[in-house]
N, C-alpha and C positions, 0 to 999 in steps of 0.2 A: 707264607701268607698270600703272595699274588697266583700261587697255583688255586689255592683254596677259592680267594676270589673269582678266578677266572671260572674255576668248575661250578661255581654257583650261578653266573652268569649264562653259561651254557645251558643250566638245568631250567632257568627261569624266564630267559629274555627269548623269544617271547613267551607267554603273552605281557610278563612286568616290562616296565619301563627300565634301561639301564640307569638311569637317573635315579629313580624309586629304589631299584636294587641298591645302589651305592649309599642311599641315605637310610636306609634299613641295614643295611651290612657293618655302616660305621659305629652302630651302637653295639657291635659284638667284637670279642675278640677271636680272631681266625685263628690264631696259634693254637687256642684251646679247643680240643674235640666236642666238649661239653658245650661250649658257648655256639661254637658251627651248628651244633644239633637243635639249640634253641633257635637259632637264625633260620634253619631250615623248616621247622615247626610255623613258623610265622610267616615265612615267604611260602609254604605250603597253602596257607589259608587265604594268601593274598591271590596266587595262582589258580586256585580254585574260583574264587570269586570272578576274576577276569574273565576265566573260560566262559563261566554261565553268562556273564553279561554281553560278549563276544555273540555267544549262539543264539541270545535272545535280539541279537540287534540293537544293545542299548546304547546311545552315544549321548555322554555326560555335555558334551559342547553344544547340543541342542541345535546343530546345523543339518540334520537328516542325514549325517555319514554322508555327506558330497566329499569330505577330503578322507575318508576312510583309505580309499586304496594308495592316497600319497604317504598316509601315516604309516602302512604297511610297508611301504617301499624303504622309508625312512628307518625303521625298526628292524627291517633286515639287514640294512648297511650297518647300522650300528652295532649289529651281532653275528660278525661274520662268522663266529664259530659253529654256527648252527648248521650252515651247508646248504640249508633249503630256503625257497621264497615262496611266500604265500600269496596266494591269490583268492580272494572272495569276492562273489557276486553280489550285486545289491539287492537286498531284498525289497519284497512290494512294499513295507512301511518307510524305507528311505527314499524309494520313487515318490511315494505319495506326499512326504515332507518336502522334497526336492520341488515338486510341481506346485505345490502351496504357497511357495514362499514367495514373497512381493516384491515387485521390483518395477523398473520402469520402462522394459522391453516394449507393453503394449502401447505407451506414448510415443516413444522415439520412433517405433516402425522398424521394419526389416532392413530399411537402407542405412539405418545409422547405429545398428548393432545395439549390444547391450550396454546399459548403463545402470552400475551399480554403486557410484558414489559421487559427492559432490564435484569432486576433481575432475570425473570424466563429463560432467554435465558443462564444467566450466570450458572444456576442451572441445566443444561441437562448434559448427559454423553457425553463424547468425540466422540463415534460415531455420535450422533444426530448433534453435533454440526459441526463434518467433512460433514457432510450430507447437513446441512443449507448452509454451506460456498462453496461447490461443486457444489449445486444449484445455488447460487447466482453469481459464477463465471464463471460457465460452464466450457470450455475447455482450458479457459486462465491460469488458475493455476492447477498444477498437483495435486495428491491427496496426494503424497509425500511431496509437499511443504506445503499443508496444516496443514496436520499432523505435520510437523516441527516446523511451525511458531504455532501452538496451543501449542506445548510443551515449547516451547523457552517463549512465553508469560504466562507461567503456567495456561493453559487452559482457559483463559479469552479469550471469545467470540467477544467481541467489540475491545479490542486492536488488536486479530488477525485480524478481519475484515479491521481494519485500515491501518495495516502492509500489508495485501495482497493486498487494494487500492493502496497503495503507489508501490508496487510491479508491479502491472498491469500498472500503469501510467508510468513509466519509461519504461518496455517492449514496450510498443507502442510509447513512444516517441522516441525511439532507432529505431524501425520500420518506422515511418514515416519519419525520417531524411535519406538523399540519401545514403550518408555514412556508416549507419548502426549501429552509436553510437551517443550521445548527443554531442554537439559541446563542442570542449574545452574551458574553461573559463582562463582568465589571459594572460599570453605573450606567451604560446604556442599556442594560437587560430590564432595566426600572423604568424606560421612558415608552413602553409600549402604549399603543391605542385605550388598552382595556386597565389601564393603572388608574386609581381613583386618587384626585389631586384634592387634597384638602386646603379651603383658604384659611389665611390667618384670622384668629380670634380678636374681636374688637368689641368696644362699647355700642350697643344700640344707637342707632341713629336719631339725631334730634329732629325737631320739626323743620329747621332750617336746611339741612343735607337732605331730608326726604324731598322739599320743595326743590331743591337744585335738581335731585334725579328726575322730576315729573316735568320740569323746564326741559331738563336734556332730551327726554323720551320725546317730546311734543316737538320740538325743534328740528329733530333729524328729518331729512325726506324720507318720504317712502321707496323702498327702492324695488324694482322688479324682481329681486333675486327671493325676496319674500313670497313672492306670489307663484314662483317659478323653481323647479330646481336647477340650481346652480353647479355648474362641473370645476367652479374656481377651485374648491379646497381638494378634489381628486386631481386637478392637473399641478398643483404644488406638492402635491404628495407623487404623482407622477415625475417629476422633474427631479425630485429628491431622491426619487429610487435610479432614475436613469444616470444622475451624477453618480450616486453610491457605486452603480454597475461599472460603469465605465473605469473609475478611480479604482476599485479594488482588483481589476484585472490588469491594468496598465502598472499600477502602483506608482501613479502620478498624483501629485496632492490635489485633495478635492477641492481647494480654492482654483487652483490652474483648470481643471476639469469644468467646474462651475463658470467662468469666467468665459470660457470657450464653447460652452453648451447654449447660454444664452446668446453668447454674438451670432452662433449658428441657427438661430430661431428654433431653441431648442429640439433639434435634428439629433438624433443619437450616431446615426451613419455621418453625417457631415463631423459631428463631434471627433469622433474615432478617426476618420479619415485627416482632419487636420493636426491632431495630436501626432498620430503616425508619422505625417509628415515633418514637423516640427522637431520629432526626436526620432528621424533615421539615423542621424550621426551619433548622436549621445547612445542611442542603445547600442550600439557596437561595444562599448565599452564592458556592458553587461557578459555577453558572451562570447567570448574569443575564440571559439572555434568555429571558424566560417564554413567548414566541409559540413558540418552537423547542423548548423543553420540551416546551410541551402538545401540539404539532404530532405530535413523537416519541412522546409516552405514549400520544397517541391512536392512533399507528399500531401500537404495542405492542400497546395493548388491544383491536384487532381480533384478533389471535392469542390472546390470555389475556383473555376476557371476565370472568372470575371475579376479577380482582385491580382493587381498588377505584382511581379516578382519583389519589389522593392517594399512595397506594401505587406506581402507575407513573410520576407524577411525582418521587417520590425515589428510584425506580431509575435512572432515566434521569440525575438529578442526579448521584449517587454514582457512577456508572460512567461518566460523559461524561472522553473522549469514545468509548470503547469500545461500539459497538453489541453486540459479541459478548458482553461481560460483562453487558450488561444482559438480552440474550436469556436467558444462564445463570441468573442470577439469578431472571428471572419462571418458568424451568424448574422449578428447586428449590424457589421458593417454591410450585408448584402440583404439586409430586410429592407423593403419599402415603409417607410412611417406610415401609420395609421393616420386617417384624416381626421381630424377634428371638427366639433361644431364651430367652437369659437375662433377657429384659426391662430392659433398661439395662445400664450400666457394670458390670462385675462387679469388685468391690474383693478384691484379694488379701491376705491375712492377711500380717503382716510380726512376725517373732519378735525378741525381742533376742538380740543374740549373747551366747555366754557369758561370764561375766567371765575376764579373764587374771589375776586375781590367785588363783584357787583354785589350790591343789596339786595338782600334776599325779602320779598313782600311776604308780608303776613297775609 
């Protein structure tokens, strides 16, 4: 029986694979001549199909016959009875398929070699990873953001790419919105300027209430704001926006920011500087990797040389892991405040309402 199997293997391997031959022959009784003949008929059909496919350059794996030479050597070693070694030249179809395969060679460059899988990407040095990410995102992400994200992700290329993709997505979402920021979720979304507020329904006013309204309207002094445009409303809105800007990027409580803001005369740079100085020691507990903080602060200092190193480190710690927030705080800290016509927050007079206990004259 072993001799019959060896003879079949010598006759049909190659082009058939020995494992395929063994699987087919296991269905037949090799001790029976009729069964052996039936097995040969089946193997003849498979052998003929295999020869036709090899002649046509057919590659069922879809890899463009790139490993054809390797498979041929393996088949020759597994079938030593043939006594021949086959060598085949790659045809034009295989060459075209191989050239059309997509990889990251163009992105890495000649010095980094071929990169074919995520494991090889993770083994690249930091400069090569930065170059890959810079080529991938273009001018949408700064070099500082890429290096900071890589260090924050412990040099992992895949994790850095995913975080930068999220960063670009939110940046584009903010740019596409008319207000310049993503719409607020929750109850704050209904507190916009365009919201129509309805008053409570009540009974029609009587003559006595109407008389009180007339007296109150005539008793109020005439304000200059009624004849000239008053920027008071805009200044309150600007103050609210400034406080929200600082609080959202430093993650400091809004009441604390508001107190410092008004104490410093509604100056954003002075407010940021005071908060940074007050939280220098506390912010060290947010990010414990001092080397990463110093490296990021040094890179931020290249763009803002006028900021002291201690303040740069405090900015990085308070805004971690957002490099965008760090950059925005640095810009606000170094920007000269605009001159205002009123010289600060304008206080509006508040008059006491008339007493309802007074007798109403009919």
